[in-house]
DSSP file (Angstrom, degrees, kcal/mol; ACC not computed):
  #  RESIDUE AA STRUCTURE BP1 BP2  ACC     N-H-->O    O-->H-N    N-H-->O    O-->H-N    TCO  KAPPA ALPHA  PHI   PSI    X-CA   Y-CA   Z-CA
    1    1 A X              0   0    0      0, 0.0     2,-0.6     0, 0.0     0, 0.0   0.000 360.0 360.0 360.0 129.7   13.6  -33.2  -37.8
    2    2 A X        -     0   0    0      2,-0.0     2,-0.5     0, 0.0     4,-0.0  -0.798 360.0-179.5 -91.3 122.9   13.4  -37.0  -37.4
    3    3 A X        +     0   0    0     -2,-0.6     2,-0.3     2,-0.0     0, 0.0  -0.990  43.4  45.7-123.2 127.6   10.2  -38.2  -35.7
    4    4 A X  S    S-     0   0    0     -2,-0.5    50,-0.1    50,-0.0    -2,-0.0  -0.855  94.7 -16.4 137.4-172.4    9.6  -41.8  -35.0
    5    5 A X        -     0   0    0     -2,-0.3     2,-0.3    48,-0.2    49,-0.1  -0.265  58.7-168.5 -64.3 148.4   11.5  -44.8  -33.7
    6    6 A X        -     0   0    0     48,-0.3    -1,-0.0     2,-0.2    50,-0.0  -0.820  34.1-117.9-129.5 172.0   15.3  -44.7  -33.5
    7    7 A X  S    S+     0   0    0     -2,-0.3     2,-0.5     2,-0.1    -2,-0.1   0.379  82.1 106.9 -89.5   2.8   18.0  -47.2  -32.9
    8    8 A X        -     0   0    0      1,-0.0     2,-0.6     0, 0.0    -2,-0.2  -0.731  55.8-158.3 -88.6 125.4   19.0  -45.3  -29.6
    9    9 A X        -     0   0    0     -2,-0.5     2,-0.2    47,-0.1    -2,-0.1  -0.909  12.1-163.9-103.2 124.2   18.1  -47.1  -26.4
   10   10 A X        -     0   0    0     -2,-0.6     2,-0.9     1,-0.0     4,-0.1  -0.601  35.9 -93.6-105.1 167.0   18.0  -44.8  -23.4
   11   11 A X  S    S-     0   0    0     -2,-0.2    -2,-0.0     1,-0.2    -1,-0.0   0.054  75.2 -80.7 -74.5  31.5   18.0  -45.6  -19.7
   12   12 A X  S    S+     0   0    0     -2,-0.9    -1,-0.2     1,-0.0    -3,-0.0   0.817  89.7 127.5  86.0  31.4   14.2  -45.7  -19.3
   13   13 A X        +     0   0    0      2,-0.1     2,-0.1     0, 0.0    -2,-0.1   0.540  45.6 105.0 -93.8  -7.4   13.2  -42.1  -19.0
   14   14 A X        -     0   0    0     -4,-0.1     2,-0.4     1,-0.0     0, 0.0  -0.401  60.1-147.5 -72.1 149.6   10.6  -42.3  -21.8
   15   15 A X        -     0   0    0     -2,-0.1     2,-0.4     2,-0.0    -2,-0.1  -0.973   6.8-135.8-122.3 133.3    6.9  -42.4  -20.9
   16   16 A X        +     0   0    0     -2,-0.4     2,-0.3     3,-0.0     3,-0.0  -0.726  37.8 156.8 -85.2 131.9    4.2  -44.3  -22.8
   17   17 A X    >>  -     0   0    0     -2,-0.4     3,-2.0     5,-0.0     4,-0.5  -0.843  58.3 -79.7-143.4 179.5    1.1  -42.2  -23.3
   18   18 A X  H >> S+     0   0    0      1,-0.3     4,-2.2    -2,-0.3     3,-1.5   0.891 126.3  55.0 -51.7 -45.4   -1.9  -42.1  -25.6
   19   19 A X  H 34 S+     0   0    0      1,-0.3    -1,-0.3     2,-0.2     5,-0.1   0.553  88.4  78.5 -72.2  -5.9    0.0  -40.3  -28.3
   20   20 A X  H <4 S+     0   0    0     -3,-2.0    -1,-0.3     1,-0.1    -2,-0.2   0.855 118.1  11.4 -64.7 -33.6    2.7  -43.0  -28.3
   21   21 A X  H << S+     0   0    0     -3,-1.5    13,-3.0    -4,-0.5    14,-0.4   0.626 125.5  59.2-116.8 -22.8    0.3  -45.2  -30.4
   22   22 A X  B  < S-A   33   0A   0     -4,-2.2     2,-0.4    11,-0.3    11,-0.3  -0.770  71.6-126.0-114.7 155.3   -2.4  -42.8  -31.5
   23   23 A X    >   -     0   0    0      9,-3.2     3,-0.6    -2,-0.3     4,-0.1  -0.805  13.8-144.0 -95.9 140.5   -2.6  -39.5  -33.5
   24   24 A X  T 3  S+     0   0    0     -2,-0.4    -1,-0.1     1,-0.2     3,-0.1   0.842  95.1  35.2 -72.9 -34.3   -4.3  -36.6  -31.9
   25   25 A X  T 3  S-     0   0    0      1,-0.4    -1,-0.2     7,-0.1     2,-0.1  -0.115 123.8 -68.9-118.7  36.5   -5.9  -35.1  -35.0
   26   26 A X    <   -     0   0    0     -3,-0.6    -1,-0.4     6,-0.1     2,-0.3  -0.094  42.9-145.7 100.6 161.7   -6.8  -38.2  -37.1
   27   27 A X        -     0   0    0      2,-0.2     5,-0.2    -3,-0.1     6,-0.1  -0.975  27.4-119.8-159.5 153.3   -5.0  -40.9  -39.0
   28   28 A X  S    S+     0   0    0     -2,-0.3     2,-0.2     6,-0.1     6,-0.1   0.565  93.9  80.8 -75.8  -5.3   -5.6  -43.0  -42.1
   29   29 A X  S >  S-     0   0    0      4,-0.5     3,-1.2     1,-0.1     4,-0.2  -0.646  95.6 -83.3-102.8 158.3   -5.5  -46.1  -39.8
   30   30 A X  G >  S+     0   0    0      1,-0.2     3,-1.7    -2,-0.2     7,-0.2  -0.180 111.4  12.5 -56.0 146.6   -8.3  -47.6  -37.7
   31   31 A X  G 3  S-     0   0    0      1,-0.3    -1,-0.2    -4,-0.1    -5,-0.1   0.729 124.9 -76.2  57.8  26.4   -8.7  -46.1  -34.2
   32   32 A X  G <  S+     0   0    0     -3,-1.2    -9,-3.2    -5,-0.2    -1,-0.3   0.805  81.9 169.9  56.3  32.8   -6.5  -43.1  -35.1
   33   33 A X  B <   -A   22   0A   0     -3,-1.7    -4,-0.5   -11,-0.3   -11,-0.3  -0.379  41.9-129.4 -73.8 154.3   -3.4  -45.4  -34.7
   34   34 A X  S    S+     0   0    0    -13,-3.0     2,-0.3    -7,-0.1   -12,-0.1   0.805  89.3  27.8 -72.1 -31.3    0.0  -44.1  -35.8
   35   35 A X  S    S-     0   0    0    -14,-0.4     2,-1.4    -5,-0.1     3,-0.1  -0.817  91.5 -97.7-128.5 166.1    0.7  -47.3  -37.9
   36   36 A X    >   +     0   0    0     -2,-0.3     3,-1.2     1,-0.2     4,-0.1  -0.691  41.4 175.6 -85.6  89.4   -1.2  -49.9  -39.8
   37   37 A X  G >   +     0   0    0     -2,-1.4     3,-1.6     1,-0.2    -1,-0.2   0.619  62.7  83.9 -72.3 -12.6   -1.3  -52.6  -37.1
   38   38 A X  G 3  S+     0   0    0      1,-0.3    -1,-0.2    -3,-0.1    -2,-0.1   0.718  94.4  45.0 -66.5 -18.1   -3.5  -54.8  -39.2
   39   39 A X  G <  S+     0   0    0     -3,-1.2     2,-0.3     2,-0.0    -1,-0.3   0.354  95.3  99.0-103.1   5.1   -0.5  -56.1  -41.1
   40   40 A X    <   -     0   0    0     -3,-1.6     2,-0.5    -4,-0.1     9,-0.2  -0.689  61.3-146.2 -96.6 146.9    1.7  -56.6  -37.9
   41   41 A X    >   -     0   0    0      7,-0.4     3,-2.0    -2,-0.3    10,-0.2  -0.952  22.8-120.8-113.1 121.2    2.2  -59.9  -36.2
   42   42 A X  T 3  S+     0   0    0     -2,-0.5     8,-0.1     1,-0.3     3,-0.1  -0.354  98.1  17.9 -60.5 134.2    2.6  -59.9  -32.4
   43   43 A X  T 3  S+     0   0    0      6,-0.4    -1,-0.3     1,-0.3     2,-0.1   0.314  87.3 138.9  87.1  -8.8    5.9  -61.4  -31.4
   44   44 A X    <   -     0   0    0     -3,-2.0     8,-0.4     5,-0.5    -1,-0.3  -0.472  48.7-145.3 -67.3 140.2    7.5  -61.0  -34.8
   45   45 A X        +     0   0    0     -2,-0.1     2,-0.2    -3,-0.1    -1,-0.1   0.301  67.1  95.6 -94.6  10.1   11.1  -59.8  -34.5
   46   46 A X  S >  S-     0   0    0      1,-0.1     3,-2.2     0, 0.0     6,-0.4  -0.515  91.8-102.7 -93.4 167.9   11.1  -57.7  -37.7
   47   47 A X  T 3  S+     0   0    0      1,-0.3     3,-0.5    -2,-0.2    -1,-0.1   0.768 124.2  55.4 -59.2 -25.6   10.5  -54.0  -37.8
   48   48 A X  T 3  S+     0   0    0      1,-0.2    -7,-0.4     4,-0.1    -1,-0.3   0.318  82.0  96.3 -88.9  10.1    7.0  -54.7  -39.1
   49   49 A X  S <  S-     0   0    0     -3,-2.2     2,-1.5    -9,-0.2    -5,-0.5   0.339  89.1-124.7 -84.8   7.2    6.3  -56.9  -36.1
   50   50 A X  S >  S+     0   0    0     -3,-0.5     3,-1.8     1,-0.2     4,-0.5  -0.585 100.0  55.5  90.6 -79.5    4.5  -54.3  -34.1
   51   51 A X  G >> S+     0   0    0     -2,-1.5     4,-2.5     1,-0.3     3,-1.2   0.882 104.5  55.4 -57.3 -40.5    6.5  -54.2  -30.8
   52   52 A X  G 34 S+     0   0    0     -8,-0.4    -1,-0.3    -6,-0.4    -4,-0.1   0.377  83.1  84.9 -82.1   7.3    9.8  -53.5  -32.6
   53   53 A X  G <4 S+     0   0    0     -3,-1.8    -1,-0.3    -5,-0.1   -48,-0.2   0.884 118.4   6.7 -65.8 -38.0    8.3  -50.5  -34.3
   54   54 A X  T <4 S+     0   0    0     -3,-1.2     2,-0.4    -4,-0.5   -48,-0.3   0.759 121.5  73.1-109.7 -42.8    9.3  -48.6  -31.1
   55   55 A X     <  -     0   0    0     -4,-2.5    -1,-0.1    -5,-0.2   -46,-0.1  -0.626  53.6-172.8 -81.6 129.5   11.3  -51.2  -29.1
   56   56 A X        +     0   0    0     -2,-0.4     2,-0.3   -48,-0.1    -1,-0.1   0.540  69.6  38.3-100.7  -8.0   14.8  -51.8  -30.4
   57   57 A X  S >  S-     0   0    0      1,-0.1     3,-1.5     0, 0.0    -1,-0.1  -0.959  83.1-115.5-137.7 157.6   15.7  -54.7  -28.1
   58   58 A X  T 3  S+     0   0    0     -2,-0.3    -1,-0.1     1,-0.3    -3,-0.0   0.850 114.4  48.4 -59.6 -36.0   13.7  -57.6  -26.6
   59   59 A X  T 3         0   0    0      1,-0.2    -1,-0.3    -3,-0.0    -4,-0.0   0.219 360.0 360.0 -95.2  15.7   14.1  -56.3  -23.0
   60   60 A X    <         0   0    0     -3,-1.5    -1,-0.2   -51,-0.0    -2,-0.1   0.519 360.0 360.0 -62.9 360.0   13.1  -52.6  -23.7
């Protein structure tokens, strides 16, 4: 089973909630985050740029 970001863009039925960014039962990252955001740069257009971890297009 694949869990995580995909290259498929859907018509906006997804909902952002706490678990979109945080883990329910702990994480190795600060604030129980799913990813290590300390190395991400806001606005960067690469996969390591934070926003594009989940969003696959600029207008998502």
